[in-house]
C-alpha positions as CSV (number, residue, x, y, z in Angstrom):
1,X,0.1,-0.1,0.0
2,X,3.0,2.4,0.2
3,X,3.5,2.6,-3.6
4,X,4.6,5.7,-4.6
5,X,4.3,7.8,-7.9
6,X,4.1,11.3,-9.4
7,X,1.1,12.9,-10.0
8,X,-0.3,16.0,-11.6
9,X,-3.2,17.9,-10.2
10,X,-5.7,19.1,-12.8
11,X,-8.8,19.6,-10.9
12,X,-10.1,19.4,-7.2
13,X,-13.5,18.1,-5.8
14,X,-15.6,19.9,-3.4
15,X,-13.9,18.2,-0.7
16,X,-10.7,20.1,-1.4
17,X,-9.0,16.9,-2.8
18,X,-6.9,17.4,-5.7
19,X,-7.7,15.2,-9.2
20,X,-5.4,13.5,-11.1
21,X,-5.3,11.1,-14.1
22,X,-2.7,8.7,-14.8
23,X,-2.7,5.6,-17.0
24,X,-6.6,5.6,-17.1
25,X,-7.1,5.7,-13.6
26,X,-8.5,8.5,-11.6
27,X,-6.9,9.6,-8.4
28,X,-8.2,11.6,-5.2
29,X,-5.3,13.2,-3.7
30,X,-5.1,14.6,-0.1
31,X,-2.8,17.6,-0.2
32,X,-1.6,20.0,-2.6
33,X,-3.9,22.4,-5.0
34,X,-4.4,22.5,-8.6
35,X,-1.6,22.7,-10.9
36,X,0.7,20.9,-8.6
37,X,3.0,18.0,-9.2
38,X,3.3,15.9,-6.4
39,X,4.9,12.6,-5.2
40,X,2.0,10.7,-3.9
41,X,1.6,7.5,-1.5
42,X,-1.4,5.2,-2.4
43,X,-4.0,4.9,0.6
44,X,-6.7,3.4,-1.0
45,X,-7.3,1.2,-3.9
46,X,-11.0,0.8,-5.9
47,X,-12.0,-0.7,-9.0
48,X,-12.6,2.6,-10.7
49,X,-10.2,5.2,-8.4
50,X,-7.4,5.6,-6.1
51,X,-7.2,7.7,-3.1
52,X,-3.6,8.9,-2.3
53,X,-1.7,11.3,0.1
54,X,0.9,14.0,-1.3
55,X,4.1,13.4,0.5
56,X,6.5,15.9,-1.3
57,X,5.8,18.7,-3.6
58,X,7.6,18.2,-6.7
59,X,6.8,21.1,-8.9
60,X,4.6,23.9,-7.2
61,X,1.3,25.2,-9.3
62,X,1.9,28.2,-11.2
63,X,-0.9,29.8,-9.3
64,X,0.5,29.1,-5.9
65,X,1.2,32.2,-3.5
66,X,4.9,33.2,-3.0
67,X,4.4,32.1,0.8
68,X,3.4,28.5,-0.1
69,X,5.9,27.7,-3.2
70,X,7.6,25.2,-0.9
71,X,5.1,23.8,1.5
72,X,2.1,21.5,1.7
73,X,0.9,22.4,4.8
74,X,-2.2,24.1,4.9
75,X,-4.8,24.6,8.0
76,X,-8.0,22.0,7.6
77,X,-10.9,23.8,6.0
78,X,-8.7,26.2,4.0
79,X,-7.9,24.0,1.0
80,X,-7.4,26.9,-1.4
81,X,-5.1,29.1,0.9
82,X,-2.0,28.3,-1.3
83,X,-3.7,29.8,-4.7
84,X,-3.9,33.2,-5.5
85,X,-7.4,34.9,-4.8
86,X,-7.7,35.6,-8.5
87,X,-7.3,31.8,-9.4
88,X,-9.7,30.7,-6.3
89,X,-12.7,32.8,-7.8
90,X,-11.7,31.5,-11.2
91,X,-11.5,27.9,-10.1
92,X,-15.1,28.3,-8.0
93,X,-16.7,29.9,-10.8
94,X,-15.6,27.2,-13.2
95,X,-16.4,24.5,-10.9
96,X,-20.0,25.8,-9.7
97,X,-21.2,26.2,-13.9
98,X,-19.5,22.6,-14.4
99,X,-21.7,21.1,-11.8
100,X,-24.8,22.7,-12.8
101,X,-24.1,22.0,-16.6
102,X,-23.4,18.0,-15.5
103,X,-26.4,17.7,-13.1
104,X,-29.1,20.0,-14.2
105,X,-28.4,20.3,-18.1
106,X,-30.8,23.2,-18.1
107,X,-30.5,26.3,-20.2
108,X,-29.5,29.6,-17.9
109,X,-30.4,32.6,-19.7
110,X,-27.7,34.8,-18.0
111,X,-24.4,33.4,-16.3
112,X,-23.0,36.1,-14.2
113,X,-19.2,36.0,-13.3
114,X,-18.4,35.0,-9.7
115,X,-18.5,38.1,-7.0
116,X,-15.6,38.0,-4.8
117,X,-14.6,39.5,-1.5
118,X,-12.5,42.7,-1.0
119,X,-10.1,40.7,1.2
120,X,-9.5,37.1,1.6
121,X,-8.7,36.9,5.4
122,X,-10.3,37.8,8.7
123,X,-13.8,37.4,7.1
124,X,-15.4,35.1,9.7
125,X,-17.9,36.3,12.4
126,X,-18.0,33.0,13.9
127,X,-15.9,30.1,14.8
128,X,-16.2,26.7,16.5
129,X,-13.2,25.2,18.1
130,X,-12.9,21.8,19.1
131,X,-10.8,21.0,22.4
132,X,-9.1,17.8,23.4
133,X,-6.9,16.1,26.1
134,X,-3.4,15.0,24.2
135,X,-1.8,13.0,26.9
136,X,-2.7,15.7,29.9
137,X,-2.1,18.7,27.4
138,X,-5.1,21.0,26.5
139,X,-5.2,21.4,22.6
140,X,-7.4,23.6,20.7
141,X,-7.7,24.0,17.1
142,X,-9.3,22.1,14.0
143,X,-9.9,18.5,13.3
144,X,-7.2,16.9,10.9
145,X,-9.3,16.2,7.6
146,X,-11.0,12.9,7.9
147,X,-9.9,12.0,11.5
148,X,-10.6,13.2,14.8
149,X,-7.1,14.4,15.7
150,X,-6.7,17.7,16.8
151,X,-4.4,20.3,14.9
152,X,-3.2,23.1,17.5
153,X,-4.5,26.2,15.5
154,X,-5.1,29.2,17.6
155,X,-4.4,31.6,14.8
156,X,-6.8,31.0,11.9
157,X,-6.4,33.6,9.1
158,X,-9.9,33.5,8.2
159,X,-10.8,34.5,11.9
160,X,-10.9,37.9,13.3
161,X,-7.5,38.4,15.3
162,X,-9.3,38.7,18.5
163,X,-10.4,35.1,18.6
164,X,-6.4,34.2,18.9
165,X,-6.2,36.0,22.2
166,X,-9.5,34.8,23.4
167,X,-8.7,31.1,22.7
168,X,-5.2,31.5,24.2
169,X,-6.4,33.2,27.4
170,X,-9.0,30.5,28.0
171,X,-6.5,28.0,27.4
172,X,-3.9,29.4,30.3
173,X,-6.9,30.0,32.6
174,X,-8.2,26.6,32.1
175,X,-4.8,25.2,33.3
176,X,-4.9,27.8,36.1
177,X,-8.3,26.5,37.5
178,X,-7.3,22.6,36.5
179,X,-10.0,22.5,34.0
180,X,-9.6,19.3,31.9
181,X,-10.0,19.0,28.1
182,X,-12.5,16.4,26.8
183,X,-10.9,12.7,25.9
184,X,-13.0,11.6,22.8
185,X,-12.0,7.9,23.4
186,X,-12.8,7.4,27.3
187,X,-15.6,9.9,26.6
188,X,-14.2,12.0,30.0
189,X,-12.9,15.1,30.7
190,X,-14.5,18.6,30.5
191,X,-14.1,21.6,28.0
192,X,-15.1,20.1,24.7
193,X,-15.6,23.1,22.5
194,X,-15.4,26.7,22.0
195,X,-17.8,29.0,20.4
196,X,-17.0,32.7,19.6
197,X,-19.3,35.1,17.8
198,X,-18.3,38.6,17.1
199,X,-20.1,41.8,15.3
200,X,-18.7,44.6,13.3
201,X,-18.7,46.6,16.5
202,X,-15.8,44.4,17.8
203,X,-18.3,42.8,20.5
204,X,-18.0,38.9,21.4
205,X,-19.9,36.3,22.7
206,X,-18.4,33.3,24.2
207,X,-19.8,29.8,24.5
208,X,-17.9,27.4,26.5
209,X,-19.2,23.5,25.7
210,X,-18.4,21.1,28.4
211,X,-18.9,17.2,28.4
212,X,-18.6,17.3,32.3
213,X,-19.6,20.5,34.3
214,X,-16.4,21.7,35.9
215,X,-17.8,25.0,36.6
216,X,-20.7,24.0,38.8
217,X,-19.2,25.6,41.8
218,X,-20.1,29.2,41.7
219,X,-16.9,30.5,43.1
220,X,-14.7,28.9,40.7
221,X,-17.0,29.8,37.5
222,X,-17.4,33.6,39.1
223,X,-13.4,33.7,39.4
224,X,-13.0,32.0,35.9
225,X,-15.0,34.7,34.1
226,X,-14.3,37.8,36.1
227,X,-10.5,36.8,35.1
228,X,-11.3,36.1,31.5
229,X,-13.2,39.2,31.0
230,X,-10.8,41.4,32.9
231,X,-7.4,40.3,30.8
232,X,-9.5,40.4,27.4
233,X,-11.2,43.8,28.2
234,X,-7.7,45.0,29.2
235,X,-6.4,44.1,25.5
236,X,-9.5,46.1,24.0
237,X,-11.6,42.9,23.4
238,X,-15.1,43.8,24.1
239,X,-17.0,40.6,25.8
240,X,-21.0,40.7,25.8
241,X,-21.4,37.6,27.5
242,X,-20.2,34.1,28.2
243,X,-22.5,31.1,28.0
244,X,-22.0,27.3,29.5
245,X,-23.3,24.4,27.5
246,X,-23.4,21.1,29.0
247,X,-23.6,18.4,26.6
248,X,-22.8,14.8,27.9
249,X,-23.7,12.8,25.0
250,X,-20.8,11.5,22.5
251,X,-20.9,13.7,19.7
252,X,-18.5,15.9,17.4
253,X,-21.2,18.9,17.2
254,X,-21.1,21.7,19.5
255,X,-24.7,22.6,19.7
256,X,-27.8,20.9,21.6
257,X,-26.5,21.4,25.3
258,X,-28.2,22.8,28.3
259,X,-27.4,26.6,28.4
260,X,-26.8,28.7,31.6
261,X,-25.4,32.0,31.7
262,X,-21.9,32.8,33.5
263,X,-21.2,36.2,32.4
264,X,-23.2,39.3,30.7
265,X,-26.0,38.3,28.0
266,X,-26.8,35.4,26.1
267,X,-27.0,37.1,22.9
268,X,-25.3,39.5,20.3
269,X,-26.3,41.9,17.6
270,X,-25.3,41.9,14.1
271,X,-26.3,43.7,11.2
272,X,-26.2,43.5,7.1
273,X,-26.5,47.0,5.8
274,X,-29.1,48.9,7.5
275,X,-30.9,45.7,9.0
276,X,-30.0,44.8,12.6
277,X,-30.5,40.9,13.7
278,X,-30.3,39.4,17.6
279,X,-28.7,36.2,17.5
280,X,-28.7,33.6,20.1
281,X,-26.2,30.9,21.0
282,X,-27.5,28.5,18.3
283,X,-28.7,30.9,16.0
284,X,-27.9,30.4,12.4
285,X,-26.5,33.5,10.7
286,X,-24.3,33.7,7.8
287,X,-20.6,33.8,9.2
288,X,-18.7,36.0,6.4
289,X,-19.1,39.6,7.4
290,X,-18.5,41.2,4.1
291,X,-19.7,38.2,2.4
292,X,-23.5,38.2,3.5
293,X,-23.4,42.0,2.4
294,X,-22.5,40.8,-1.0
295,X,-24.5,37.8,-0.8
296,X,-28.1,39.5,0.4
297,X,-27.2,42.5,-1.8
298,X,-27.4,40.2,-4.7
299,X,-30.9,38.9,-3.6
300,X,-31.9,42.5,-3.2
301,X,-30.9,43.4,-6.9
302,X,-32.5,40.4,-8.2
303,X,-35.8,41.0,-6.3
304,X,-35.8,44.7,-7.3
305,X,-36.2,43.4,-11.2
306,X,-39.8,41.8,-9.9
307,X,-43.0,43.3,-9.3
308,X,-44.1,41.9,-6.0
309,X,-46.4,42.6,-3.1
310,X,-45.9,39.6,-1.2
311,X,-42.8,37.5,-0.5
312,X,-42.4,34.1,1.5
313,X,-39.0,33.0,3.2
314,X,-38.9,29.5,3.2
315,X,-35.9,28.2,5.7
316,X,-36.1,31.7,7.1
317,X,-34.1,31.2,10.1
318,X,-34.0,34.3,12.3
319,X,-35.5,36.2,9.2
320,X,-32.6,37.7,8.0
321,X,-32.9,37.8,4.2
322,X,-36.7,38.6,4.1
323,X,-36.1,41.5,6.8
324,X,-32.9,42.8,5.1
325,X,-35.0,42.9,1.8
326,X,-37.9,45.1,3.6
327,X,-35.4,47.0,5.5
328,X,-33.4,48.1,2.5
329,X,-36.4,48.6,0.2
330,X,-38.1,51.1,3.2
331,X,-34.9,52.8,3.5
332,X,-34.4,53.4,-0.2
333,X,-38.1,54.4,-0.5
334,X,-38.9,51.2,-2.6
335,X,-41.4,48.9,-2.9
336,X,-41.7,48.4,0.7
337,X,-43.7,51.8,1.2
338,X,-45.6,52.0,-2.0
339,X,-47.4,49.6,-1.6
340,X,-46.5,47.8,1.4
341,X,-44.7,44.5,1.2
342,X,-46.2,41.7,3.2
343,X,-43.5,39.0,4.5
344,X,-44.3,35.6,5.7
345,X,-41.5,33.1,7.2
346,X,-41.1,29.7,7.9
347,X,-38.5,27.7,9.7
348,X,-38.7,24.5,11.3
349,X,-36.6,25.7,14.4
350,X,-39.1,27.3,16.8
351,X,-36.4,29.2,18.7
352,X,-35.4,30.8,15.3
353,X,-38.8,31.9,15.0
354,X,-39.0,33.6,18.1
355,X,-36.0,35.6,17.0
356,X,-37.3,36.2,13.4
357,X,-40.4,37.8,15.4
358,X,-38.2,40.0,17.7
359,X,-36.1,41.0,14.5
360,X,-39.1,42.3,12.6
361,X,-39.8,44.4,15.6
362,X,-36.3,45.7,15.9
363,X,-36.3,46.8,12.4
364,X,-39.5,48.1,12.3
365,X,-41.1,46.0,9.7
366,X,-44.8,45.5,10.5
367,X,-46.5,43.4,7.7
368,X,-44.7,40.2,8.8
369,X,-46.0,36.6,10.0
370,X,-43.4,34.0,11.0
371,X,-44.5,30.2,11.7
372,X,-42.6,27.1,12.6
373,X,-43.1,24.2,11.0
374,X,-42.2,22.2,7.7
375,X,-42.7,23.9,4.2
376,X,-44.7,20.7,2.9
377,X,-46.8,21.3,5.8
378,X,-47.5,25.1,6.0
379,X,-47.1,26.2,2.4
380,X,-50.6,24.3,1.2
381,X,-52.4,26.0,4.1
382,X,-51.0,29.5,3.5
383,X,-52.0,29.3,-0.2
384,X,-55.6,28.3,1.0
385,X,-55.7,31.1,3.6
386,X,-53.6,33.8,1.8
387,X,-53.6,33.0,-1.8
388,X,-50.5,32.3,-3.5
389,X,-47.2,34.9,-3.1
390,X,-45.5,37.0,-5.8
391,X,-42.0,36.0,-4.7
392,X,-40.8,33.0,-2.8
393,X,-37.1,33.0,-1.4
394,X,-35.4,29.6,-0.3
395,X,-32.0,29.5,1.5
396,X,-31.9,25.5,2.5
397,X,-28.7,23.9,4.3
398,X,-26.1,22.1,2.3
399,X,-28.7,19.2,1.6
400,X,-30.8,21.5,-0.6
401,X,-34.7,21.6,-0.5
402,X,-36.3,18.4,0.8
403,X,-38.3,17.0,-2.0
404,X,-41.6,17.2,-0.2
405,X,-41.0,20.9,0.5
406,X,-40.3,21.4,-3.3
407,X,-43.1,20.1,-4.3
408,X,-45.0,22.2,-2.1
409,X,-43.3,25.1,-3.4
410,X,-44.4,24.4,-7.1
411,X,-47.8,23.6,-5.9
412,X,-48.3,27.2,-4.8
413,X,-47.8,28.4,-8.5
414,X,-45.5,31.3,-7.6
415,X,-44.3,33.2,-10.3
416,X,-41.1,33.9,-9.2
417,X,-38.5,32.1,-6.9
418,X,-34.9,33.4,-5.7
419,X,-32.8,30.4,-4.6
420,X,-29.9,31.3,-2.6
421,X,-27.4,28.0,-2.1
422,X,-24.4,26.7,-0.4
423,X,-23.9,23.5,-2.2
424,X,-23.7,23.4,-5.9
425,X,-24.6,19.7,-6.2
426,X,-27.9,19.9,-4.5
427,X,-28.7,23.2,-6.2
428,X,-28.1,21.7,-9.4
429,X,-30.7,18.6,-8.5
430,X,-33.4,21.2,-7.3
431,X,-32.6,23.4,-10.6
432,X,-33.4,20.3,-12.6
433,X,-36.7,19.4,-10.7
434,X,-37.9,22.9,-10.9
435,X,-37.1,23.2,-14.6
436,X,-39.3,20.1,-15.5
437,X,-42.1,21.9,-13.4
438,X,-41.9,24.9,-15.6
439,X,-39.5,27.0,-14.0
440,X,-36.8,28.6,-16.0
441,X,-33.5,30.0,-15.1
442,X,-33.3,33.6,-16.0
443,X,-30.2,34.4,-13.9
444,X,-27.2,33.1,-12.0
445,X,-24.7,34.3,-9.9
446,X,-21.9,32.7,-7.8
447,X,-20.7,34.8,-4.7
448,X,-17.4,33.6,-2.8
449,X,-18.2,34.6,0.7
450,X,-15.6,32.0,2.1
451,X,-12.1,32.6,0.5
452,X,-9.4,30.1,0.9
453,X,-12.1,27.2,1.4
454,X,-13.7,25.0,-1.4
455,X,-17.3,26.5,-0.5
456,X,-19.2,28.7,-3.0
457,X,-22.6,30.4,-2.5
458,X,-24.8,30.5,-5.6
459,X,-28.0,32.8,-6.2
460,X,-30.6,31.8,-9.0
461,X,-33.5,33.7,-10.0
462,X,-35.9,31.4,-11.5
463,X,-39.5,32.4,-13.3
464,X,-42.7,30.2,-14.1
465,X,-43.4,30.0,-17.7
466,X,-47.1,30.5,-18.4
């Protein structure tokens, strides 16, 4: 299995693996970027393909940045960090349209070039960092690709610099207070994950996820949080709140624990344009600060081409897209004023709906209605009660729109759909179904909101052909 060979990477897949072809065999290579020539070691042999690991960079890609000309090392999750940003967005645009053509195979009237960010680093407003016991040593960072091994990464270039100091200080204090780190094999120990959220005002919300509650003693808990807040604020890092989450089950997921407040507030406010949003510990919100401005700005541009009075926001979360749209149009003196736009939003998670209702009040948007439930259950009821909408916006998770939900959307007979996608393959699958149901693809715009990673967002405007 240790057979070595030289491979030239000609492409990459959405998992960040390089793709090479040799002697009629396809190789998926862990390590390297498109354009690299590598010495590789075979890891897995299958009938139609091989999996290999890059062990030496023979000839670097012409698109590599100067700092990465001589190394294969890149932090997990940042598979494209070694590439110039020009090549990154070019590669993402090409890959997205290739995926849509192969899977959907439909006509797209207008294919827009990708929208990139002004800067490729420090763009995130949230980070989740696993914490593990490494022979009695606390390790904080990221999971190594394809394993549960933790790589010590306190300074991730996609995160704000303040996160580095927060993680470093938590690690120091954990040692000082004799807190333990989680040991996955033994399912023992305390601190399991650290989540940090921030906003453009420089405020931070910290969540400490424990397997075993090592801060149940009130004095230890109080001393720990006071010292943490004190040292961070001396370094001009504003802490809005610190929350404790107890999650005793075996899981590599940071959510779902029992929450209790250790310090300050259990929420944070973020904004997109003139819209302001209250977010809780578990609230979903786009984690790219500049990226969400670009993404929602494109939704606004497409929506402005449509004559609509009613909009339904499916997978609405905390109401961010719909409320941003109405708040911005109101500020611009647009459709929201004459005549008023009616916004209805649905989301399966009730807590998100509660935040959506509150966010509507915060932004002064009155003609709104938010309801918790599944799209396939609520949409038919809404059509009977309120008649069909003029526009539906969908922003589903990576798995795409559930088939029953997609059928319910089609059954509404809505004239226009704006589809916001975070995974090209599931977008392509859904576009094919919508096209077969009579919706033509009017305009497609890729948006790179996560530089250095493989992820790419895409916004599609669809119109029902009468």
